[in-house]
LUMLOKE-377320 format. One record per atom (N, C-alpha, C): residue in one letter; x, y, z. Coordinates in steps of 0.001 Angstrom, whole numbers, padded with zeros to 6 digits, always signed. Layout:
residues N
AXYZ
...
***
This chain:
residues 363
M-046469-038543+014404
M-045285-038221+015887
M-043713-039042+015449
V-042821-038071+015855
V-041524-038903+015868
V-041216-040093+016653
K-040533-040998+016336
K-040401-042180+017606
K-039075-041731+018293
Q-039108-041456+019356
Q-037623-041098+019795
Q-037373-042056+020787
K-035852-042899+020455
K-035580-043728+021454
K-034981-043745+022728
N-034403-042389+022841
N-034188-041839+024187
N-035250-040533+024979
K-035383-041114+026054
K-036483-040223+026266
K-036322-040149+028020
T-036881-038794+028303
T-036893-038517+029729
T-037736-039230+030407
K-037938-038739+031870
K-039085-039450+032671
K-040550-039049+032393
G-040490-037850+031913
G-041839-037153+031276
G-041994-037846+029963
G-041304-038322+029111
G-041398-038665+028150
G-040923-037996+026607
L-040010-036924+027539
L-039669-036081+026032
L-038260-036378+026000
P-037793-035967+024713
P-036567-036249+023821
P-035491-035911+024605
I-034552-036818+024682
I-032936-036681+025419
I-031943-035624+024794
V-032116-034454+024976
V-030783-033281+024100
V-030040-033301+024524
R-028245-034268+023795
R-027003-033796+024311
R-026661-032637+024286
G-026001-031735+025177
G-025415-030267+025062
G-026511-029301+024726
A-027869-029407+025734
A-028743-028368+025391
A-028455-027139+025519
R-027489-026873+026756
R-027154-025717+027109
R-026405-024889+026006
K-025321-025703+025479
K-024491-025226+024547
K-025707-024664+022915
I-026743-025606+022961
I-027327-025194+021888
I-028172-023947+022307
R-028543-024071+023686
R-029631-022962+024114
R-028849-021367+023931
L-027562-021430+024306
L-026763-020277+024376
L-026175-019785+023066
K-025391-021055+022528
K-024812-020205+020667
K-025407-020639+019781
E-026461-021265+019637
E-027430-021948+018483
E-028467-021245+018411
L-029746-020999+019561
L-030700-020600+019869
L-030712-019269+018983
S-030150-018476+019192
S-030463-017029+018723
S-030548-016912+016996
V-029433-017847+016629
V-028920-017852+015068
V-029844-018526+014570
F-030271-019413+015266
F-031556-020359+014560
F-032590-019623+014391
T-033037-019178+015210
T-034090-018102+015356
T-034348-017050+014221
R-033206-016175+014277
R-032970-015329+013110
R-033194-015935+012042
Q-032163-016950+011579
Q-032681-017961+009998
Q-033940-017879+009829
V-034703-018924+010499
V-035972-018986+010449
V-036619-018129+010423
S-036667-016650+011040
S-037250-015441+011068
S-037178-014764+009164
A-035685-015133+008839
A-035714-014816+007083
A-036506-015309+006549
M-036131-016615+006043
M-036715-017417+005705
M-038174-017431+005847
L-038551-017387+006186
L-040427-017277+006167
L-040638-016082+006204
S-039825-014988+006335
S-040469-013661+005954
S-040372-013457+004110
A-038964-014155+003648
A-039176-014532+002331
A-040279-015086+001537
G-041086-015511+002472
G-041747-016552+002091
G-042013-017995+001194
M-041125-018512+002318
M-040365-020038+002287
M-041607-020503+003407
P-041939-021974+002746
P-043015-022530+003941
P-042570-023098+005098
L-043261-023481+006329
L-042433-023429+007434
L-041848-024909+007592
V-042169-026057+006492
V-041324-027115+006670
V-040446-027235+005945
Q-040410-026085+004676
Q-039094-026204+003889
Q-038225-025190+004886
T-038556-024674+005439
T-037385-023744+006491
T-036719-024476+007456
L-037409-025669+008107
L-036849-026471+008440
L-036156-027443+008425
I-036200-027865+007158
I-034996-028764+006520
I-034195-028119+006098
A-034149-026838+005461
A-032892-025895+004986
A-032353-025699+006207
M-032792-025965+007366
M-031780-025290+008649
M-031463-026529+009119
E-032123-027857+009014
E-031413-029118+009643
E-030241-029654+008694
E-030588-028970+007197
E-029242-029451+006548
E-028275-028782+006525
Q-028411-027038+007033
Q-027268-026246+006929
Q-026750-026337+008935
T-027255-026927+009729
T-026854-026752+010940
T-025504-028077+011132
D-024519-027009+011447
D-023503-027827+011628
D-022954-028488+013064
D-023867-028187+014160
D-023931-028785+015015
D-024425-029877+015321
K-023950-031441+015687
K-024188-032822+015676
K-025849-032962+016794
N-025333-031635+017584
N-026859-032249+018923
N-027852-031286+018377
F-028012-030563+017722
F-028965-029500+017052
F-030016-030511+016063
K-029339-030925+015273
K-029473-031540+013752
K-031066-032054+014173
P-030675-033287+015349
P-031479-033972+015310
P-032901-033407+016119
V-032840-032414+017064
V-033469-031520+017157
V-034658-031028+016282
I-034124-030334+015348
I-034707-029856+014035
I-035390-030860+013344
K-035011-031803+012995
K-035553-032853+012499
K-037203-033409+013388
G-036736-033464+014115
G-037818-034279+014891
G-038986-032952+015025
I-038433-031683+014826
I-039685-030219+015268
I-040130-030662+013701
R-039256-031027+012756
R-040093-030795+011279
R-041053-032025+011120
T-040699-033299+011862
T-041310-034264+011813
T-042792-033867+012620
Y-042646-033036+013449
Y-043749-032907+014354
Y-045104-032116+013386
V-044225-031153+012931
V-044993-029873+011909
V-045696-030744+010945
E-045256-032016+010107
E-045506-032452+009034
E-046852-033506+009698
G-046735-033839+011246
G-047958-034794+010986
G-048961-034212+012045
G-048583-032465+011398
G-050103-031754+011950
G-049922-030892+013216
A-049104-030767+013847
A-048830-030442+015137
A-048646-028932+014782
M-048794-027920+015611
M-048432-026306+015371
M-046744-026275+015906
Y-046255-025223+015059
Y-044853-025004+015179
Y-044725-024789+016710
S-045208-024137+017312
S-044911-023812+018974
S-045331-025476+019744
E-046122-025847+019459
E-046344-027412+020180
E-045059-028253+020110
S-044708-028233+018514
S-043675-028814+018373
S-042417-028808+019208
L-042104-026948+019117
L-041544-026646+020224
L-040941-027368+021411
A-042264-027631+022106
A-042572-027382+023367
A-042033-028833+023888
Y-041572-029774+022644
Y-041664-031260+022960
Y-039853-030908+023487
Y-039467-030299+023280
Y-037726-030148+023884
Y-037545-028681+024485
P-038296-029141+025688
P-038350-027811+027176
P-037077-027387+027273
T-035668-028170+027072
T-034337-027923+027535
T-034030-026666+026663
I-034222-027063+025480
I-033932-026026+024642
I-034820-024755+024535
F-036082-024828+024695
F-037043-023816+023919
F-037852-023714+025108
D-037904-023138+025773
D-038338-022775+026824
D-039757-022154+027118
E-040382-022095+028222
E-041864-021822+028581
E-041856-020028+027653
L-041287-019388+027852
L-041255-017976+027591
L-040949-018051+025719
Y-040188-018882+025599
Y-039779-018994+024163
Y-041066-019689+023329
V-041953-020801+023609
V-042303-021304+023015
V-043967-020739+023228
S-043953-019830+024524
S-045273-018738+024660
S-045403-017685+023569
M-043999-017074+023292
M-044245-015946+021916
M-044271-016697+020759
M-043251-018228+020244
M-044371-018921+019294
M-045403-018784+018775
R-046196-018918+020112
R-047362-019803+020026
R-048548-018573+020045
A-048351-017519+020704
A-049065-016011+020334
A-048909-015387+018669
G-047187-015703+018448
G-047076-015296+016764
G-047779-016328+015819
E-047693-017571+016019
E-048777-017986+014908
E-050528-017753+015129
V-051025-017585+016458
V-052219-017094+016131
V-052403-016216+016053
G-051750-015168+015837
G-051681-013878+015815
G-051231-013524+014056
G-050818-014922+013669
G-050045-014481+012017
G-049498-013832+011620
I-048318-013499+012814
I-047205-012964+012700
I-045861-013517+012865
L-045744-014817+012501
L-044764-015751+013306
L-043689-014996+012899
P-043391-014739+011387
P-042159-014075+010852
P-041354-012903+011709
D-042269-012064+012165
D-041958-011390+013056
D-041528-011392+014327
T-042112-012595+015008
T-042222-013046+015962
T-040868-013731+016216
C-040782-014173+015481
C-039253-014620+015772
C-038154-013642+015403
A-038139-012789+014834
A-037505-011612+014551
A-037293-011119+015697
R-038124-010517+016328
R-038649-010107+018053
R-037815-010960+019004
V-038153-012420+018954
V-037394-013074+020077
V-036055-013453+019669
A-035015-013283+018428
A-033882-013467+017748
A-033355-012363+018418
T-033776-011178+018186
T-033039-009787+019269
T-033065-010280+020704
F-034226-010453+021090
F-034266-010657+022490
F-033049-011390+022933
L-032810-012765+022357
L-032056-013641+022878
L-030895-013385+022723
E-030600-012327+021879
E-029167-011785+021556
E-028521-010926+022503
S-029794-010027+022812
S-029595-009028+024082
S-029138-009671+025026
S-030293-010605+025148
S-029715-011518+026155
S-028446-012514+026893
N-028264-012912+025832
N-026497-013431+025703
N-025438-012279+025619
R-025390-011113+025271
R-025345-010053+025405
R-024873-009981+026851
L-025969-009537+027801
L-025668-009466+028604
L-025328-010252+029804
R-025754-011490+029427
R-024935-012918+029961
R-023387-013046+030255
A-023150-012603+028725
A-021331-012617+028786
A-020728-011173+029241
K-021475-010425+029147
K-021014-009283+029986
K-020571-009528+031666
V-021832-010116+032173
V-021539-010467+033314
V-020554-011589+033417
K-020375-012524+033110
K-019432-013980+033343
K-018283-013086+033023
S-018127-012116+031703
S-016922-011312+031421
S-015877-011131+033168
A-017157-009977+033389
A-016737-009517+034605
A-016607-010274+035461
M-017056-011213+035920
M-016534-012049+037165
M-016276-013429+037018
M-015030-013083+035802
M-014508-014167+035624
M-013143-014130+035927
Y-012578-012831+035893
Y-011237-011956+036202
Y-011043-012128+037679
P-011844-011519+038747
P-011670-011969+040135
P-011891-013611+040900
T-012732-014163+039925
T-012639-015514+040442
T-011208-016169+040110
V-010871-016244+039153
V-009624-016729+038787
V-008490-016597+039289
V-008591-015106+039993
V-007340-014380+040582
V-007477-015343+042312
I-008604-014885+042317
I-008794-015758+044245
I-008662-016951+044302
I-009088-017830+042976
I-008714-019508+043018
I-007550-019683+042906
V-006588-018730+041924
V-005204-018738+041874
V-004574-018543+043248
S-004667-017641+043551
S-004063-016786+044963
S-004344-017858+046175
L-005652-018483+046336
L-005693-019231+047089
L-005200-020663+047340
L-004774-021215+046107
L-004129-022783+045417
L-002757-022582+045727
L-002039-021202+045385
L-000607-020518+045648
L-000457-020846+047139
A-001349-020467+048120
A-001359-019894+049445
A-001099-021377+050079
T-002174-022757+049268
T-002279-023623+049858
T-000733-024381+049375
A-000142-024025+048236
A+000726-024817+047844
A+002070-024531+048836
L+001878-023499+049182
L+003377-022561+050171
L+003018-023349+051327
I+002006-023393+051999
I+001811-023893+053413
I+001500-025209+053517
M+001655-026134+052182
M+001874-027600+052518
M+003655-027831+052050
F+003973-026967+051045
F+005172-027536+050573
F+005928-026778+050941
I+005981-025286+051116
I+007649-024453+051664
I+007227-024313+052641
V+006251-024209+053894
V+006376-024143+055300
V+007096-025336+056071
P+006835-026323+055703
P+007514-027176+056589
P+008738-027413+056441
V+009712-026561+055430
V+011287-026895+054991
V+011454-025571+056378
F+010924-024884+056537
F+011326-024081+058153
F+010886-024421+059503
V+010624-025927+059255
V+010619-026248+060649
V+011403-026924+061376
D+012334-027271+060778
D+013466-028238+061152
D+014744-026546+061838
M+014222-025812+060785
M+015482-024563+060805
M+014962-024026+062560
F+013380-023762+062468
F+012688-022790+063764
F+013069-024336+064861
A+013282-025513+064178
A+013365-026794+065849
A+014660-026011+066168
D+015825-025289+065975
D+017266-025417+066318
D+017097-023801+066978
F+016047-023303+067158
F+016342-022007+067920
F+016386-022256+069352
G+015442-022767+069632
G+015223-023412+071150
G+014697-022244+071802
A+013981-021744+071382
A+013032-020448+072020
A+011795-020819+071258
D+010647-020459+072229
D+009526-020253+071962
D+009301-018703+070421
L+008427-019403+069423
L+008352-018981+068018
L+007353-017246+068447
P+007351-016660+067423
P+006761-015627+067274
P+005168-016356+067052
G+003942-015601+068063
G+002648-016685+067531
G+001852-016234+065884
L+002599-015550+065420
L+002198-015641+063949
L+002341-016879+063477
T+003991-016793+063609
T+004717-018112+063098
T+004472-019286+063582
Q+003930-019157+064718
Q+003609-020806+065435
Q+002252-020959+064751
A+001264-020232+064724
A+000266-020641+064217
A+000271-020895+062749
L+000801-020443+062263
L+001185-020912+060616
L+001862-022537+060322
L+002532-022662+061405
L+003474-023737+061335
L+002136-025053+061679
D+001485-024568+062773
D+000342-025534+063240
D-000621-026001+061833
F-000775-024767+061577
F-001876-024788+060506
F-001214-025915+059648
S+000115-025368+058779
S+000531-026596+058075
S+000560-028103+058697
H+001220-027997+059472
H+000866-029190+060077
H-000380-029938+059767
L-001558-029291+060518
L-003387-029772+060321
L-003258-030101+058210
L-003182-029286+057976
L-003377-028977+056491
L-002619-030468+055625
T-001559-030654+056094
T-000589-031672+055196
T-000914-032911+056227
A-001263-032753+057468
A-001279-034091+057778
A-003068-034690+057125
Y-003627-033658+057035
Y-005310-033809+057410
Y-005950-033651+056230
W-005167-033523+054540
W-005467-032714+053561
W-007014-033859+053127
Y-006891-034744+053417
Y-008121-035336+052909
Y-009151-034441+053550
I-009490-034449+054622
I-010425-033942+055481
I-010890-032340+055171
A-009835-031504+054573
A-010220-030369+054200
A-010909-030108+052846
I-010411-031230+052152
I-010998-031598+050849
I-012542-032150+050857
T-012465-032716+051975
T-014089-033436+052189
T-014588-032330+052511
L-014291-031209+053248
L-015065-030267+053938
L-015754-029266+052988
V-014551-028921+052433
V-014649-027770+050663
V-015595-028536+050111
A-015540-030103+049882
A-016480-030655+048642
A-017865-030836+049323
G-017930-030895+050282
G-019109-031537+051327
G-020098-029718+050938
S-019194-028537+051356
S-019477-027611+051668
S-020435-027297+050349
I-019730-027339+049158
I-020478-026858+048101
I-021082-027908+047594
Y-021353-029007+047988
Y-022463-029753+047556
Y-023304-029300+048377
A-023520-028891+049742
A-024351-028695+050467
A-025271-027554+049938
F-024320-026145+049873
F-024947-025071+049504
F-025872-025241+047870
K-025473-026168+047285
K-026031-026300+045915
K-027270-027261+045960
R-027647-028109+047096
R-028428-028686+047343
R-029381-027736+048064
Y-028742-026539+048882
Y-029542-025672+049448
Y-030594-025143+048589
Y-029553-024590+047794
Y-029885-023734+046875
Y-031353-023824+045853
K-031044-025417+045430
K-032442-025767+045021
K-033595-025869+045483
T-033748-025886+046810
T-034914-025906+047415
T-035320-024657+047290
D-036738-024521+047719
D-037384-023127+047456
D-036798-022284+048136
K-036907-022439+049740
K-036376-021589+050674
K-035092-021201+050941
G-033863-021949+050221
G-032607-021545+050168
G-032563-020834+048489
Q-033215-021069+047806
Q-033162-020208+046248
Q-033826-018808+046767
Y-034814-018520+047782
Y-035245-017228+048158
Y-034299-016732+048673
R-033942-017158+049695
R-032930-016081+050963
R-031478-016011+050296
I-031186-016828+049629
I-029730-016699+049029
I-030157-015341+047594
D-031181-015541+047031
D-031699-014435+045638
D-031743-013353+046902
E-032260-013344+047850
E-032895-012437+048468
E-031555-011313+049082
L-030580-012461+049671
L-029307-011613+049957
L-028349-010912+048876
K-028458-011496+047488
K-027772-010831+046553
K-028236-009750+046212
L-029389-009413+046336
L-030131-007979+046374
L-030017-007114+047433
R-029634-007243+048475
R-029247-007208+049713
R-027965-006670+049968
A-026714-007497+049077
A-025296-007406+049356
A-024628-005704+048975
P-024049-005506+050295
P-023292-004065+049662
P-022645-004350+048434
G-022819-003095+047595
G-021568-003246+046393
G-022312-003801+045163
V-022754-005450+045474
V-023272-005776+044017
V-024520-006060+044316
G-025465-005813+045373
G-027270-006342+045539
G-027266-004749+044352
E-027012-003907+044530
E-027431-002922+043190
E-027507-003114+041577
L-026233-003975+040999
L-026175-004630+040231
L-027072-005400+040262
A-026958-006833+040863
A-028115-007923+040766
A-029718-007068+040581
T-029923-005830+041322
T-031164-006045+041110
T-031106-004841+039985
K-030392-004373+039350
K-030508-003988+037903
K-030558-005312+036856
I-030213-006127+037031
I-029650-006981+036255
I-031317-007903+036085
A-031857-007842+037416
A-033141-008750+037581
A-033929-007657+036779
V-034062-006403+036753
V-034939-005125+036937
V-034766-005015+035238
S-033630-005816+034208
S-033315-005532+033089
S-034548-006666+032437
R-034246-007796+033141
R-034654-009259+032392
R-036268-009104+032593
F-036573-008895+033588
F-038074-008393+033937
F-038871-007544+032769
A-038269-006381+032122
A-039001-005627+031457
A-038544-006014+029974
S-037333-006350+029838
S-037070-006766+028190
S-038059-008143+028070
T-038135-008840+029025
T-039315-010194+028607
T-040382-009900+028692
F-040934-008817+029703
F-042234-008174+029378
F-042792-007770+028539
A-041628-007050+028124
A-041647-006157+026671
A-042391-007126+025222
Q-041138-008291+025178
Q-041383-009134+024440
Q-042911-009767+024455
L-043048-010210+025782
L-044441-011083+025602
L-045515-010189+024782
M-045389-008887+025822
M-046845-008037+025277
M-046613-007730+024140
H-045687-007514+023299
H-045645-007379+021785
H-045820-008245+020940
S-045790-009869+021600
S-046384-011056+020655
S-047519-011143+020990
G-048033-010316+021785
G-049966-010783+022205
G-049927-011454+023137
V-049359-011872+024191
V-049639-012778+025102
V-050233-012019+026486
Q-051407-012505+026888
Q-051939-011971+027870
Q-051112-011293+028913
I-051525-010242+029793
I-050734-010252+030920
I-050477-010893+032039
I-051473-011786+032322
I-051764-012750+033298
I-050622-014050+032967
E-050427-014485+031584
E-049607-015284+031320
E-048524-014846+031255
S-048346-013390+030686
S-046924-013136+031069
S-046142-012766+032021
L-047201-012322+033160
L-046220-012439+034739
L-045762-013800+035106
E-046237-014715+034557
E-046076-015890+035016
E-045146-016560+034178
I-044562-016098+033292
I-043724-016305+032219
I-042427-015999+032892
V-042640-014546+032772
V-041631-013417+033398
V-041287-013415+034827
G-042213-013796+035617
G-041886-014754+036740
G-040922-015914+037245
L-040645-016593+036255
L-039371-017883+036178
L-038227-017236+035488
A-038313-016142+034455
A-037339-015661+033448
A-036528-014820+033988
T-036916-013956+035015
T-035943-013217+035709
T-034524-013156+036480
G-034525-014756+036784
G-033106-014842+037421
G-033020-014776+038945
N-034013-013970+039471
N-033986-014093+040874
N-035822-014403+041341
R-035239-015061+042017
R-036800-015611+042965
R-037355-014576+043725
V-036874-013461+044472
V-037373-012668+045139
V-038053-011637+044043
I-037736-011423+042933
I-038484-010558+042156
I-038994-011370+041525
G-038933-012697+040914
G-040015-013810+040296
G-041373-013796+040882
D-041085-014256+042493
D-042012-014592+043401
D-043232-013023+043062
S-042222-011995+043486
S-042943-010431+043472
S-043871-010433+042274
L-043781-011029+041033
L-044449-010509+039861
L-045819-011698+039840
L-045234-013142+040591
L-046517-013839+040286
L-047545-013362+041427
K-047110-012760+042394
K-047955-012351+043586
K-049099-011108+042777
A-048157-010481+041668
A-049009-009542+041117
A-050011-009557+040330
R-050334-011102+039831
R-051121-011560+038956
R-052495-011176+039979
K-052494-011421+041244
K-053490-011326+042065
K-054225-010002+041817
T-052950-008967+042211
T-053495-007562+042326
T-053931-007032+040835
I-053571-007806+039303
I-054458-007404+038502
I-055854-008164+038094
E-055694-009289+038502
E-057157-010197+038220
E-058131-009024+039056
E-057775-008267+040472
E-058935-007753+040867
E-058731-006177+040269
G-058443-005812+039126
G-058545-005055+038187
G-057896-003723+038728
E-056557-003816+039456
E-055885-003092+039433
E-054394-002816+038658
P-053984-001937+038271
P-052881-002119+037196
P-051342-002713+037757
L-050502-002989+036806
L-049308-003419+036897
L-048296-002943+038185
S-048528-001707+037681
S-047707-000565+038586
S-048192-000398+040266
R-049442-000704+040064
R-049915-000230+041494
R-049214-001772+042514
A-049211-002511+041492
A-048712-004013+042799
A-047742-003899+042724
L-046702-003178+042078
L-044928-002911+042173
L-044621-001858+042997
E-045420-000853+043119
E-044839+000357+043752
E-044539+000027+044882
S-045177-001302+045681
S-044899-001208+047127
S-043923-002143+047838
N-043157-002551+046277
N-041911-003560+046321
N-040314-002771+046379
K-039965-002884+047340
K-038549-001983+047174
K-037848-002419+046530
Y-037785-003271+045801
Y-036745-003851+045102
Y-037005-003310+043313
Y-038013-002663+043341
Y-038240-002209+041878
Y-038363-000809+042068
P-036920-000145+041176
P-037079+001103+040998
P-038132+001997+040981
R-037926+003084+041170
R-039153+004316+041829
R-039239+004522+039990
M-038013+004695+038826
M-038546+004696+037632
M-039314+003775+036482
L-038633+002664+037262
L-039218+001456+036368
L-040863+001422+036885
V-041505+001982+037966
V-042684+001671+037951
V-043650+003385+037337
H-042958+004300+037527
H-043451+005516+036871
H-043326+005315+035464
M-042190+004724+034727
M-042656+004275+033610
M-043538+003385+033273
L-043845+002429+033992
L-044800+001431+033684
L-046336+001736+033837
S-046204+002770+034790
S-047804+003892+035187
S-047801+004220+033965
A-047009+005202+033325
A-047252+006155+032219
A-047539+005169+031005
G-047165+004026+030491
G-047460+003102+029876
G-048613+002801+029656
E-049122+002806+031361
E-050602+002014+031269
E-051410+003200+030963
Q-050988+004313+031448
Q-052354+005538+031303
Q-051997+006115+029728
T-050907+005713+029100
T-050876+006259+027532
T-051421+004721+026522
G-051203+003435+027154
G-051419+002176+026411
G-049937+002117+025492
Q-049221+002645+026282
Q-048267+002149+025185
Q-046946+001453+026716
V-047446+000350+026963
V-046778-000475+027838
V-045546-001170+027424
E-045418-001842+026256
E-044598-002645+025698
E-043661-001539+025245
E-043570-000327+024843
E-042869+001002+024342
E-042315+001070+025426
M-042844+001416+026912
M-042366+002215+028111
M-041099+001162+028536
M-041518-000490+028232
M-040588-001383+028940
M-039650-001455+028279
D-039650-001274+026965
D-038167-001237+025754
D-037037-000167+026237
K-037865+000913+026509
K-036923+001939+026822
K-036057+001416+028437
V-037454+000896+029572
V-036559+000419+030720
V-035780-000515+030760
A-035704-001116+029628
A-034760-002514+029262
A-033266-001796+028665
E-033763-001151+027927
E-032648-000551+027469
E-031513+000466+028523
F-032453+000772+028845
F-031825+002419+030446
F-030651+001715+031510
Y-031788-000036+031768
Y-031069-000680+032663
Y-030039-001724+032046
D-029802-002030+030613
D-029004-002848+030138
D-027962-001452+029964
N-027867-000315+030285
N-026708+000429+029840
N-026340+000268+031045
E-026940+001006+032208
E-026709+000971+033751
E-025867-000316+034412
V-026275-001379+033539
V-025255-002758+034081
V-023810-002631+033366
E-023776-002190+032088
E-022809-002179+031680
E-021724-001458+031966
T-022218-000170+032927
T-021370+000782+033422
T-021100+000630+034511
M-022045-000276+035660
M-021840-000495+036753
M-020850-001715+036649
L-020760-002644+035609
L-019620-003612+035382
L-018460-003079+035369
A-018258-002022+033966
A-017294-001594+034115
A-016516-000877+035229
G-017648-000285+036065
G-016707+000227+037032
G-016503-000684+038189
L-017130-001590+038910
L-016607-002979+039292
L-015395-003702+039352
T-015307-003889+037551
T-014191-004194+037091
T-012821-003298+037935
S-013063-002380+037447
S-012178-001068+037687
S-011458-001088+038806
L-012942-001027+040258
L-012770-001244+041121
L-011758-002443+042088
I-012373-003424+041238
I-011806-004635+041940
I-010672-005354+041784
E-010102-004878+040644
E-008607-005370+040219
E-007389-004406+041444
P-007864-003412+041980
P-006903-002791+043298
P-007370-003956+044733
L-008152-004064+044520
L-008640-004931+045840
L-008560-006297+045618
L-008295-007108+044673
L-008104-007829+044518
L-006021-008129+044816
M-005538-006942+044142
M-004031-007276+044335
M-003690-006943+046049
V-004525-006001+046464
V-004400-006243+048161
V-004552-007463+048866
F-005855-007996+048490
F-005960-009616+049050
F-004729-010410+048763
V-004492-010402+047348
V-003277-011626+046884
V-001967-010912+047568
G-001755-009941+047955
G-000682-009410+048982
G-000749-009590+050146
M-001590-009573+050878
M-002077-010004+052511
M-001902-011292+052430
I-002258-012137+051890
I-002202-013571+051948
I-000757-013972+051818
I-000066-013560+050476
I+001334-014150+050668
I+001753-013398+051473
G+002155-012010+051858
G+002668-011264+053031
G+002516-011758+053938
T+001416-011842+054413
T+001626-012475+055766
T+001993-014171+055996
I+002322-014585+054854
I+002547-016238+055156
I+004521-015939+054812
V+004856-015364+054222
V+006341-014619+054249
V+006798-014026+055274
V+005725-013114+055701
V+006298-012169+057291
V+006030-013159+058374
A+005143-014077+058339
A+005080-015324+059342
A+006597-016175+059136
M+007184-016364+057880
M+008154-017572+057902
M+009848-016633+058501
F+009489-015172+057852
F+010992-014563+058291
F+010381-013459+059700
L+009589-013525+060541
L+009494-012996+061966
L+010728-013783+062852
P+011093-014949+062622
P+011754-015521+063796
P+013437-014986+063348
I+013416-015156+061972
I+014761-014825+061653
I+015051-012735+062197
F+014347-012407+061884
F+014238-010634+061978
F+014449-010688+063887
K+014045-011658+064025
K+014460-011402+065873
K+015337-012548+066247
M+016373-013062+065304
M+017150-014116+066028
M+017463-014054+066959
S+018348-012864+067109
S+019216-012372+068066
S+018611-012244+069622
E+017035-012046+069708
E+016236-011877+070966
E+016187-013549+070958
I+015595-014531+070137
I+015060-015896+070460
I+016730-016583+070376
V+017811-016472+070209
V+018588-016868+070698
V+019185-016969+072127
M+018841-015172+072378
M+019645-015200+073460
M+018308-015607+074773
***
């Protein structure tokens, strides 16, 4: 066994930059392992080659650790399980099934394709959300700067008017005074709200409720549903292709959909299957699963082609997600312009409203 100096509480090795490795290196690593094994290279020699050619200083000791475990007599999947922050249960289970079935090179190729597809989908969603997020943050920062540093300049000028200011102007001046005098309270409230939200989301109840709101939210709910369904279909198909049993597959897929509501429904579906009912029957009563998915799954169960049907469903919803993201992006842009214009415009109007009504105020 490998002697690891740094351990987690569970006795597993600590890996620096694990998230970066998983997003950027894992699919490449899996694809190259598949190519070398398919060429007839022994597993240990493959891992030695991968260790030598990787440029990631954090991933290199991980590969070395895996090789040492394998040299010590452990199965490849068992060696991967020592690094759960990089190789999750889905990855390990598929590798285990590939080893047992004697098709590890093919399984690695299939997993690499799956990871590449998942990374593309994640990148598309992240790219679509990046623009509106940046615009909203910048506009709020700009509005805050105007209220804290520009609005106070008008205070002395307005004080000389000797009359009551318009309600909008007075409200803005009061808010500017509060924000300037008690800025530390505002920062504390914002930081505290973010911290409280994160803590709440980490609880089972909080995660379920927030994920349910995502599925029900107007506009984005349909997108969230399609993303979750796409992940379910693609993950389930890959597990079935690899020879993982359906009960075990549902447990793994339930944790990989990215949505607690969808995941819990899959975990509950295991009971229906254990009673002899098909999976499609367990899902048809759930309102969050599209009818097309249920019908395709039912057809696959009747013809013995569940994996192929789920591959088609995943491909269909991947395309649907891409189309919706493009549509939402084109719709969000003008809405953001209106949002920014309303914020800045309200501040500007509030500042110049007394000047427009100067004759009335002076009299």
